[in-house]
N, C-alpha and C positions, 0 to 999 in steps of 0.2 A: 396560488391563486390569491389575492388581497380584501376578499372580500365574496358577500355570498348575494343570492335573491332568495326572497320566501316566497312556502308557495303559493303570495296573494299574487304576487308575479312584481312586488314591490323590491326596486336595487337599488341596491346604496352602496355604492363606487364599482369595482370594473365585477362584471360578470359575463363570463362566455358561453352564448344558447345557444343550440340550434333548436331550429322549429322545422318539422317534416308535415305538405301536410300533401292531399291527393284529390282534391275539387277546390274550385273559387271560392265555395261557402266557406270550406274549410278553413283558406287560405285568409279569408273574412272572419269568419266568428274567432281566430287563434290571437293576428295581426289587430286590429280594430279593440281591442280592450288595452291591446300594452302599450299602440301610438297613441290614444288618448289619451292614457296614466301621463303616460312624456308631455304632453301636454297640458297637459293639468298640471305636472310640476313646473311648468314653464321651463325643460330640459329642451336644449335645438334636438334638433333629432336629421341626422344624415340615412337619408335612402337610400341607395344605392342595389336599384334590384332589376327585373326585367319587365319589356314595358308589357305584358302581358299581366303579372304581377301588379304594374302599379295601376294600372286603373283599375281590378279590381279591386286596391284602397282605399286611391280615392274615389272611386263611388260610396265607397261606406263611409268616410268618412266628411263626405258634403265640400263643405266649404271651410272647414277644420282644416282639409287636405292644404292650402294655402299656406299655411304655417309651418310646412313642414319644404325641407332642404330634399330636393329629390335630385338626387345626382351629383354634380359637381365638378367642373374646371379642374386639369389634375389630380383628378383622384381616379378618372376611370381609362387607363390608357389598354394600348395592345399587348404590354407583357407585364407577365404579372409580380414579377421580384418591382417591377416601379411600382404598379396599381399599391401595394403592398405597403412599400417604406412608403409610398405618402401618405396612406391610411396612417400609419406613425405620425407625418407632420404632422397633420391637420390635427390629433386629437396633441398632440404635445402641444400646441401650438395654446388649443382653448384648456389642458388643463393649466396653462402657466398663465391662462387670463383668469384663471376659475368658473368658467360657462360651464355648467351641466350641459354634458351631450348622450345621445344614445344613435348609434351607431346599427343600420342593419343591410347586408348586402345577400347578395345572389351571383352566384356565377350565371354568366352569358350563357342562354339556350343553342348555341351553335360553340360550347365546348368541345374541343376535343379532348380527347382520352388522354391523353398523355398531358393536355394541360389540366385534365381535371384533376390529374395526380397531383400535381404539382400544386394546384388551388386544396387537395385537403394536406397538403405536407404543411402548407403555411394556415392553415387552419388550424389546425393540430398545435398548434407554436401557437398558438394568438394570448394565451396567460401569458407567457414566459416576455413577448413582444409585447404588447400593448396594456397589461397588466398594473401599469403604473402609474396610468394617465387614469385609473377609477371611473371606465366609462364603459358604461354596457357596451357588450356585443353581440351580434344576432344573426344569424345564420341562417336565412330561409334555403329550402329542400323540398322542389317541387319532386315526390316518390313518380306521378307519370312519365317522369323522363329519363330514369335510370334504373339498372336492372338490379334485383336483390343482393350483387355483387358488391357495389357499387355502394348502395343503401347501407349496407353492413359496416364499412369506413365510415361514412356520414354519419353512422352513433356513437363510432369509436371513438371520434375525436371532436366532442363536446362533457362536457363536465356538465351541464344542467339541460335539459329539454323546456320547450314547451308547451304542454297539449293542452287537452280540454278541462284537463282540472288546473292547470296551472301550472308557476314551474317549479320541476319537481329534477330529485341528482338523477345522473342518467348512470344507472347500473355496469352497460359495457364501455365507459366512457375510458380508456388507456392514455396512459402518460403517454409524453411524447416520444419523449426516449424507446418504451416499449413500440410504440405505434409503428415509429418512422424505422428502427429497426426493422423486427418485424416486417415492414411490404418494403425492403430495400426489391428496385430490380436489379437485370441483368443489365453490362453499357451496350449500348445501343451498338448495334454491326455497321462497320464502315464500308461502303459501297468498295466496290473493284475501283472506280472509275474514281478518283478522287481528283478537286478544285486546288489542295492543294496538301503538302504531306514535308514537313519538317525536323530534323530531326536537333536536337541540341543536349550536346552534350558538359555545358556551364554557361554559365550568365553573359558569358561574350560574342551568343549568337544570340542576344534578346532584341536586338536593335535589327539586324536583321528579316529576324520575324517578323517584327511590328513595319518593316520597310516590305514584306513581301502580305503582310493580312489588308495595309494601304493599297496597293497593285490587286490583292484582288477582291477590292472589296469595287472599284473599278473596274476592274472585266464585270463580274458580275451587276455592275449599275446597281450601285447600292448608292442610297445618300450620302451625306459627307456626316448626319448624325448617326446613321447607321454602322458608317464603317469606323466612325468614332467610339463606339460603345463599345465593338467586337475588340479595336487594337487593348482598348483600356483592358476588359474583361478575360480576354487571354491572354494577354500579358502577367498580369495577374496570376492568375494561374498555372501559367507555364512558369514565374517564378517561386510558386510557392511549389513547385512539382521540383526542381531543381534545389532547396532551399532545405526544402523537409523532408522530399521524395529520396528516392535515388537515381539518379541520372544513369541514362542517357533520358531526357522524356520527348517524348515523339507529338505531334499537334498535326491532326488531321482536320483537312477544313470540306464540306459540301454541300451544292447549296439546289433547293428546286423552286419551283415557282413565286412561292409564295414566301420559303424560310431561309436561313442560312443556320447549317452544321456547325460543330467544334465540338472535337474530342480529343482530350491530354492526356498522354499516360506516362505514367513510371512506372520503375520495379519497385517502389518503396513498400514494404508490407504491415508497415504500422498504422494503417489507413486512415481514412478520415471519419471523427465522428458525425452519427446521423443529422446532430443540428447544431452541425459547425454552419455559419453563416446565416442567417436566419436573426437572431440578435445582434441591434449595431453596434460595434466597440468602443470604447468610450478615445476619446479624441487620442489620447497619451498613451492608446497599446499602440503597442512592439510586434503583436501579430494576430490576425484574426480579421485584419481591415481585407485584407485580399479578398477572400472569397464570400464576404461579406460583399463587396461591392461586385464584383462579379455575378452576383447570386442577385443582384436591385439591377444589375444590367441585360442580363439576360431576359427571355421570357422564360424558359426552362430552364434549369441547371441540374444536373443529377450527380451524387457521388455515389462513384461503387469500390467497395475492396473485393480483394482476389488474392489465390494464392501466387498469381502472377504478379500483382504491382496494386497500385492504385490507378482509376478514372477518375475524370473531369469531364462532362457530356454539358453542352448546350448549345440551346437554342438559340437561334436570334428572330426573328418577325421582316419581313421586309417593310415599311411602312406605309403607308399608304398614300398613294400621290396626290 
């Protein structure tokens, strides 16, 4: 981490902070001074939080609330990968322009378990992904919404915590590689009734895979944009399976009323490091772009290593009409 926060709550450069609250009063008492300090220092504030938390903080700040950017075009998506990539783009623009910025984020109140797990993985990687931009990032967590086991994960992904006594070092924090490795999950089981099942022996089969993915998009009534994202992401992962795994690769797909799922398996036993695909690779990088691109086109992407081989599982939501 490139910078720290002192116990008085002042920030210098990048800081990765978690703030847990269990009442509206506690939220007000924790965040109002933090936000007021940023405004006093003429730092720009981007705050993307739940509607309920926003109401509490707006009431507490009064007229100063209008000096805060609440949400933002291009930053709130129904795809976690794209949302976190957009945060990086936004912070990069502010950093290059020399504009001091703080970000406050909070997961949506209706977030599902698999999406929350993915959200926590992204938060775990915040130092590596956003540290270069020197903008403090604070993530809010409403303890009333989560069971104790989830809150244990929350405490494990933030190097610092904001509490009643100010900013403190979090002794429960785990480095990203340790957190992500320890919390690896089993690959989601594919149903018996599949929409798509393609076996790839070599790169010669990729063109046919792309054709079948487009046909699947049409039959499942996906938008053109959703279909394009799936074709690009799955093609990148399948290509990686053939080049860096051990063929044959198998691509299976199925759909529900609100999402499309794809699982890509190969027999490679080297495995995919848990931190792969979160940090944008250099433009001249010869490797590492495929899984980064797929991770930021999918809503949820998980990697799984086992004695039988390697699996990449992706979930793509259907766009709202």
